[in-house]
C-alpha positions as CSV (number, residue, x, y, z in Angstrom):
1,M,42.8,6.5,-13.8
2,K,40.0,8.3,-15.8
3,K,39.7,5.2,-18.2
4,Q,39.3,3.0,-15.2
5,L,36.8,5.2,-13.5
6,L,34.8,5.4,-16.9
7,A,35.0,1.7,-17.3
8,A,33.8,1.0,-13.7
9,L,30.9,3.5,-14.3
10,A,29.9,1.9,-17.6
11,V,29.9,-1.6,-15.9
12,L,27.7,-0.2,-13.0
13,T,25.4,1.5,-15.3
14,F,24.9,-1.8,-17.4
15,C,24.5,-3.8,-14.2
16,V,21.8,-1.5,-12.8
17,T,19.9,-1.4,-16.2
18,A,20.3,-5.2,-16.9
19,S,18.4,-5.9,-13.7
20,A,16.0,-3.0,-13.8
21,Q,12.4,-4.1,-14.2
22,P,9.1,-2.1,-14.1
23,Y,6.2,-4.0,-12.6
24,G,2.5,-3.4,-11.5
25,V,0.4,-4.8,-8.7
26,V,-3.4,-5.1,-8.5
27,S,-5.0,-6.6,-5.4
28,V,-8.4,-6.8,-3.5
29,G,-9.0,-7.9,0.0
30,A,-10.6,-7.2,3.3
31,S,-10.1,-3.9,5.2
32,R,-10.4,-3.0,8.9
33,L,-10.4,0.5,10.4
34,N,-9.4,0.2,14.1
35,A,-11.2,3.3,15.5
36,D,-13.2,3.8,18.7
37,C,-16.9,2.8,18.2
38,A,-17.8,4.1,21.7
39,G,-21.2,5.9,21.7
40,T,-22.4,4.4,18.5
41,T,-25.6,2.3,18.1
42,T,-24.1,0.1,15.4
43,C,-20.5,0.0,14.1
44,D,-19.1,-1.9,11.1
45,N,-15.4,-1.2,10.5
46,T,-14.8,-3.8,7.9
47,D,-15.1,-3.5,4.1
48,T,-13.6,-4.4,0.7
49,A,-10.4,-2.7,-0.2
50,F,-8.0,-2.6,-3.1
51,K,-4.6,-1.4,-4.2
52,L,-2.9,-0.4,-7.5
53,L,1.0,0.0,-7.4
54,G,3.5,0.6,-9.9
55,G,7.1,-0.2,-9.3
56,Y,10.6,-0.1,-10.8
57,K,13.2,-2.5,-9.6
58,F,16.6,-0.9,-9.6
59,S,18.2,-4.3,-8.6
60,P,16.8,-7.8,-7.9
61,N,16.0,-6.8,-4.3
62,L,15.3,-3.0,-4.3
63,A,12.5,-1.1,-5.9
64,A,10.7,2.3,-5.9
65,E,6.9,2.3,-5.8
66,I,4.0,4.6,-6.2
67,G,0.4,3.6,-5.6
68,Y,-3.2,4.3,-4.7
69,F,-5.0,2.5,-1.9
70,G,-8.7,2.3,-1.4
71,F,-9.1,1.2,2.3
72,G,-12.9,0.9,2.1
73,K,-15.6,2.3,4.2
74,A,-16.6,1.9,7.9
75,K,-20.2,2.4,8.8
76,A,-21.7,3.5,12.0
77,S,-24.9,5.0,13.4
78,V,-25.7,7.1,16.3
79,G,-29.5,6.7,16.8
80,A,-31.1,7.3,13.4
81,T,-28.1,9.1,12.1
82,A,-25.9,6.9,9.7
83,V,-22.2,7.8,9.1
84,E,-19.7,6.5,6.7
85,I,-16.0,6.9,7.0
86,E,-14.1,6.3,3.8
87,N,-10.2,6.1,3.6
88,T,-8.0,6.4,0.5
89,A,-4.4,7.1,0.1
90,F,-1.9,8.0,-2.5
91,G,1.9,7.4,-1.7
92,G,5.3,6.4,-2.7
93,G,8.1,4.4,-1.1
94,A,10.5,1.6,-1.3
95,A,10.0,-2.1,-1.7
96,F,12.5,-4.8,-0.7
97,H,12.1,-8.1,-2.7
98,F,13.5,-11.4,-1.5
99,D,13.5,-14.9,-3.2
100,L,12.4,-17.5,-0.7
101,A,12.5,-20.5,-3.1
102,P,12.6,-20.9,-6.9
103,Q,8.8,-20.2,-7.2
104,W,8.3,-18.1,-3.9
105,N,9.2,-14.6,-3.1
106,A,8.6,-12.0,-0.3
107,V,8.2,-8.3,-0.3
108,A,8.4,-5.6,2.4
109,R,7.1,-2.0,1.7
110,L,7.8,1.2,3.5
111,G,6.7,4.6,2.4
112,V,4.7,7.8,3.0
113,A,1.2,8.3,1.9
114,Q,-1.3,11.3,1.8
115,V,-4.2,9.6,3.5
116,K,-7.7,11.1,2.9
117,T,-10.4,10.5,5.5
118,K,-14.0,11.4,4.4
119,I,-16.8,11.4,6.9
120,T,-20.3,12.0,5.6
121,A,-22.0,15.3,6.6
122,L,-18.6,16.4,8.2
123,G,-16.3,16.6,5.1
124,S,-12.8,15.3,4.5
125,D,-9.4,15.7,6.0
126,N,-5.9,14.8,4.7
127,N,-2.9,13.8,6.7
128,T,0.6,12.4,5.9
129,A,1.2,9.1,7.4
130,L,3.7,6.2,7.1
131,Y,2.5,3.1,5.3
132,G,3.9,-0.4,5.3
133,G,3.3,-3.8,3.9
134,L,4.4,-7.4,4.0
135,G,3.7,-9.9,1.3
136,V,4.4,-13.4,-0.2
137,G,4.1,-14.4,-3.8
138,Y,4.1,-17.5,-5.9
139,K,5.2,-17.4,-9.4
140,L,2.5,-18.5,-11.8
141,A,4.5,-17.7,-14.9
142,R,7.8,-15.9,-15.7
143,N,6.3,-12.4,-15.4
144,V,3.2,-13.1,-13.2
145,S,2.9,-14.0,-9.5
146,L,0.0,-14.5,-7.2
147,D,0.4,-12.5,-4.1
148,G,-0.9,-12.3,-0.6
149,A,-0.3,-9.1,1.4
150,W,-0.9,-7.2,4.6
151,D,-0.8,-3.4,4.1
152,F,-1.3,-0.8,6.9
153,S,-1.4,2.9,7.6
154,N,-3.1,5.5,9.8
155,S,-6.0,7.8,9.3
156,K,-6.7,11.0,11.1
157,F,-9.6,13.4,11.0
158,N,-9.3,16.6,12.8
159,K,-12.0,18.9,11.5
160,N,-15.4,20.4,12.5
161,G,-14.8,19.8,16.2
162,L,-14.0,16.1,15.7
163,D,-10.6,14.7,16.5
164,E,-10.4,11.1,15.6
165,S,-7.6,8.6,14.5
166,G,-7.4,4.9,13.7
167,S,-5.2,2.4,12.1
168,L,-6.0,0.9,8.7
169,N,-5.2,-2.7,7.8
170,V,-5.8,-4.6,4.6
171,F,-5.4,-8.3,3.9
172,S,-5.4,-8.8,0.2
173,V,-4.9,-11.3,-2.7
174,G,-3.6,-9.9,-6.0
175,L,-1.4,-10.3,-9.0
176,T,2.0,-8.8,-9.8
177,F,2.9,-8.4,-13.5
178,A,6.4,-7.7,-14.5
179,F,7.1,-5.9,-17.8
């Protein structure tokens, strides 16, 4: 019985390490902060965003990831006073990978992030939020794919008498490199 258990454990370990694969994701795109612009003279809640992810596939379909998201800046003015709202996040979670066709694949991400919201003249505030993402990729080479993705999370600023929150959305194009 011990030999069978050890043999099964050895086979399982080999199977997990045989399909294990580290990878990295770099992408850039357009961000949108969905927040209330009431009471502002001007409001621009779109900007350029980016993400950097590192992942490790434990099986062909399941991976763990950590990453940094730059959600860009929203700009508003109240009279002559200009305000910038910058959102960044660092987080980790799980990614579920699926092959759609020989060259096409899809990914769904779910995790937890520490989201930092910085407002000029008011300081910054951190909150923990869920983040998610959906993407599709096309394999350009054996270890490189071109990806399109939608990533989302929430920001919150509750400091200096201001209590604001909004949803963060990023539509991006990038590359995934398998190592």
